[in-house]
N, C-alpha and C positions, 0 to 999 in steps of 0.2 A: 278753580279746582273742583270740578263736579263729578268726575269719574272716580271709580274706586282707586283709593290710594294704594301704592305698592308696599311691600314689606310689612313691618309691625307698627300699627297705628295707635297712638295715644292722643286723645282730643279732649279739650276743655270748653265748657260753655256756661256762662252765667245765664240761666234760663228764665229767671223771674217767674217762678211757679211751674213746677214740673207736671203737676196733676192735670192742668188744663192743656198741656201740649204733648201728651204722650204719643199720640198717633203720628204727629209730624216728626217728633224726635226719632221714633222707631223707623220711619221711612228714611230719614237722613242717615241714621247709623248704619242701616243695611246698605244704602247706596254707596257710602264711603268705606264700607268694610272696616269699621272701627273695632279694635280688640279691647281697648281700655277707654272708658268714657267717664270723664270727671265732670261733675255737675256742682256748681255753686249757686246759692240762693234757690234751693228747691222749694222752700217754704212749707215743707211737710212737717206734720206732727208725727210722733212715734206711731200712733194708732192708724195713720194713713199709709204707712210704708208698705204693708202687705198688699194693698190694693193699688199701688202706684208702680208696679213693676214694668220694666221695659222688655217687651217680648224678645226672646232670644238672648237675654242677658241675665246675669246674676248680680244681686246687690252684694258686692264684696265688703263694703264698709260704708257706714252712714252716720252722720251726726245731725240731730234735730234739736232745735232750741226748746228750752223749757220755761224760761223766764220772759223772753221777748218773742215777738212774732217775726215771721219771714226768716231770712238767713238760712243757714244750714249748708252742709256739703255732703257729697256722696261719690263713691266710685263704683261703677258697674263694669263687669268683665264679660266678654263673649262666652256664652255657655259652652263648655266642653273643649275650650282651646287653651285655657290657662290653669296652672296650679298655683294658687296664691293663698296667703293667710294674712289676717289683719294684725297690725302692730298697734298696741294700746297706746294712745296719746292722751288719755283722759286727764292726766295730771297737768297737762300743758294747756288744755282748752279753756278759753274764757269767751263767753258770748260777746259778739260784736268786735272783740279785740283779736282773738286768735281761734278760729273754728277750723279744725283740721281732722282728717282721717288719713290713714296710711296702709298700704298693702305691700307685702313682699312677694314679688313674682319670681319667675324662673331665674333670671339673672340681673334683676334690677328692682328698685323700690320706687313706688309712685305715691306722692303725697298730693292731696287736694286741700286747698286752704282758702279761707275767705276772711277779709277784714272789712268791717263796715267803715264808711267815711268818717264816722264819729269815733272809731276805735283809736286808742292811743298808739301812735306809730312807734314810740320808743319801746313800749311794752311788747308790741307785736314783734319787733326786730329781735328782742331778747328771747322771746319764746320760739321764734323761727330758728334762731341760732342753736338753741338747745335741741330742737327737733332734728335739725340737720346733723348735729353731732351724734345723736342717738341712732339715727337711721343709717348714716354713711358707714358706720362700723360694721353693719350687717351686710350691706351690699355696696359694691364699688360704683355701680351705675345708679344715678338718682335722677328722677324727673319730678319736679314740683309744678303743679297746675293750680291756677286760682285767680280770683278777682281780688287784688290786694289794694286797690284804690290808691295806687302810687303811679303817677304819670311818668313813665320811664323816659319819654322823649323830652321832658323838661328838666331832668335832674341836673343838667350842666349849668342851669341858671343859678346865680348866686343865692337867690331867695329860696330855692327849693332844698331845704335842709332834710326834709323827709326822704326825698329821692336819693340824696347823697348817702344817708345812713343805710338805706335799703341796698343800694349798689355796693356799699362797703362790705355788708354782711355776705353778699353773694361772692364778691371777689376774694374775700378772706377764706371762703370754703371752696374755691376753685369752680364756682358756678357762673353761668351766664344766662341771660334771657334771650329767647328767640324773637321777642316782640320788637319789631322795627317800624311798625305802622300803627295807626290809630285802630283801637279795638272797639271803641264806642263812638258812634257818629250820630249827631242830631242836627237839626236845622241851624242850631246856634253854637254848637261846640264840637270839639274833637279831642279825644284823650286816649292814651295807651295804658289802660289800667288793668287789663287782663294779661296774664303771663303764662308761658311754659318755660320753666327754668331747668337747666340740666348741666351735668358735668361731662356729657358726651362730647367727643371731638366733632367739630362742625363738618368733617368729611364723612361722618358715619350716619348722618340723617338728613332728611329734607323736611322743610317746615313751611307753614303758612299761618299767618296770625290774623287775617282779615277775611275769613270765610263767612259770607252772608248765609244765614239759615232761613230767614223769612218769618221766624216766630219769636225772635228776641231782639231787644234793642242793643245787644252786645254781639260782636262777631265771634265766631268759633275759632279757636287756635288748635292746630294739629301738628304733631311731630311724627314723621314716618321714619322709623329706625331701620337701617340697613342691617340685615342679618342673613345667615345661611338659610337657604330654603329647607324647610322641614320635610323630611320624607315620611309620609304617613304610612304606618305599617299595613301590610296586607292582612286580610282576614280570610279564614277558611270557611267556605260555605258550599252548600249544594245549590245547583242551578236547576230550577223547575220551569222548563220551557214547555210550551204547548206540544211541541213535537216529542220531547222526552217523556212527557206524561202519557201521550198516546201510545208510544212504543212500550212503555211499562205496562199499561193495561193490556196491550196485545200479548205481551210476554206472559202475563198471568193467565190469560185465557189459553194459551198454547202449552203451558207447563203441565207436565205429567205429575199428578199428585198421588200416584199409586203408593209411593213410599210412605206417605202419611197414614194411609189406611192399613198398611202392613204392620204397624206398631200395635202392640197389645194393650198398653195402658195410656192414660190420658197425658201424662208427662212426656212420654216418648212421642206421642202424636204432636203435641205442641212444639217440642224442641225441633222435630223434623220440619214441621211447617214453618217455624220461625227461621231456621237456617236457610231454607229454600227462598222464602220471602226476602230475607235480608240480602242474599246473594243477588237476586234480581234488582232489588232496590239500589244496592251499591253500584251495580253495573250501569243502570240507567240514570242514576243521580249521584255521580261520584263527587267526592269532596275536592274542591279546587281552591287554589290560592288566587284571590281576586282583590282589586282595590275597591274600597267602598265608595260608591257614588254619592256625592253630596247633593241632596235634593234642595231645590229652591223653596224654602219654607216661608218666605217673606210675603208672597202674594203681590209683589211690586212689579207691575207690567212696564213695558217700554214706554207706553203712553204716559203713565204716572211719573216716570223718571223725567220725561221731556217736560211735562207740566211743572214738576218740581223745579227744574232748572230755569224755566221761564219765570216762575214765581220769584225765585231768588234774584234773578236779574231785574225784575220789576221792583223788588224791594230796594235794591241799590239805587235805581233811578228815582224812586219816589222820595228818597231822602234829599234830593237836590232840587225839589220843586215844591211850591205851595199852591199849585193850580188846583182849585176845588173840584173840577171835573175829573182830573186824573186821580185825585185822592178818593173820590167816590167810586171810580172804576176799580181802584186798587182794593178797596174794602169789599166790593162785590166779588172780585176775583179770589181774594183770600178766603171768603166764606165758602165759595164753590170748591176751592182747593181742599179745604179741610173736610168738607162733606164727601168729596171723591175718595180721599184716603180712608175715611171710616167705612164707607160703603165697600171699597175694594177689600178691606180686611175682613168684613163680614162675609162677602162672597167667597173669599179664599177659604175661610174656615168652613163655610157651608159646603164647598166643593170637596174638601178633605173628608168631611163626615159622610157625605153621600157616596163617595168612592170607597169608603172603608168597609171591610168585611165585618169588623167588630166595632159598630158605631158607639156603643157605650164606652169602650176603652178609649177610642179616639177622642170622644167628647171630654173625658176626664184628662186626657193628655193635653188638650187645648186649654182647659181650665187651669191645670197645674202650671203650664207654661205662662199663662197670663198673670198668675199670682207669684211667679218666680220660684215655685217649688221644684227643686232639682230632682231628677230621676234617681231613685235609690240604686246604688250599685249592688248587684247580686253577689252574695258571698256563699261559698260552699259550706254546708253544715258539718261541724265537727261532732263525731259520735264515737263512743267506745264500743268495740266489738267484744265478742265472748272471750277472746284471747287477752283482753285487757289493754290492747293497743288502740290509740285514738287515730282515726283517719278522717279525711275530708274528700276522699276520692268519690265522685258521684256514684259510680258503679258499685263500689264496695258498700257505701251507705245504703243504697237501694237494696242490696242483698241482705244487709243486717235487718232492715225493716221487714223485708219479705219473710225472712226466716223466723223473726219474732212473731209476726201475726199468723204465720202458717202453723207454728207449734204452740201458740198460746192456749188454744182450746184444750189440746191434749195435756198440757202442763197443769191447767186449772182442774181438769178432771182427775188427774193423779193426786193433786193436793186435796180435793174434796172427796176422793174415793168414789167418784161417780155419782154422788148425791146431788140432786137438784139439776141434773143436766140431761139433755136428750140428744141423741146422735141421729143423724140422717144416714141412711144406707149409702155407702160410697158407690159412686158411678164411675167405673173405670173406662167407659167408652166415650166420655164427653168431658170437655173442660168446664162445663156448666154444672151447677148443683141441681138444676131442674131443666126441663125442656123449655127452650125459648124460641120465639118466632124471629123471622128476618127483620120485621118492622121494629121489634123491640131493640135489636142490636143497632139498627140505623138511628133510632131515636136516642139511644145512649151515646153514640158517637157525636151526634149533633149537639147534645147538651154539654158534652165534654169540651168541644171547641168554643162554645159560647162563654165558657169560664176561663179560657186562656187569656 
């Protein structure tokens, strides 16, 4: 399964050090269109989290060890596609025994959990049961992802008491694991220790538990949930095409501005000019309802996708041989593959910056995306008018500020009885306080756009 998965996709991977494999993980996550990505054994310390962001994703919840090395779990969500909040499980967490984080999404809950091979299985099962009881009361649909180090394929053997207790906890809570194949394969062993557990009906999802990634000794598990296709809302925007801009400029040249010069004061001149200009502007750039196009921000070319598929196929094959020549070839191919991904990302970012009209803003956008800093939502300013009513309407707020700064000088002069103030003779034939040149106006406009 190498093409983009359909529907809503939740995937889990024991990555064995996230920091060293960020580029490869970003490539795979984009290729598979993963909405929720659960990571176990990320090996991060708390101070490393801000610099270990997955491009295009937000770190919705993360646990880092403080007493032992390695381990840790995290949940990443596709930026802008999910509304989620973290559920506090700190009272249940025990390093090596029960490491877990949980998020509550639109209509289901996702838990990412890890148990070390040395962690007590009885204590793990007790804490897992408490966690399930706490979460399942908030959401009916539940997905648990993680490396639990319980081989589910061997639980029917009489000696496997750990597996039996684990399965009992799942069945008691109406849950089942999608794992039906080995999730970790070496030259000498096979085991099914990585799981995606859910209470969803089997007819409502598709799943795979042995997806080779090429950069971990564990396979990735994915569950693709069937749901109604979301209708993305249309947005209202003006379309600025080359043709419409040329027609607008021609209309400005052909416009008769006699009405502006007939006005006797500067306010009348400005209002007349503004009304004519706005009418032409609305005519040539009308506001239309359009569907927002989703740009490909990944920088992943078709060639890289083919290389990625070939590399994963090679990883599957290399686990079946001990041929030193093939192993040497595989290591060289892996090195080249990683270099290609990093170089492609650099070129992609470079192209975006070079094509941007505001390079400084674009660079900061790339930096913020790399460190996982979410774009702040713009909110309208609430302000009280002279009538005592609070408003957040942008046009009314603008008028309130305009009236204040327009009248503040006269108000101060009245308060000071004209002491210490100087007034400039009012010019009723121009909107400017003094004469200005054409080049000064152009420079002011250019500086304005640089700050947007």
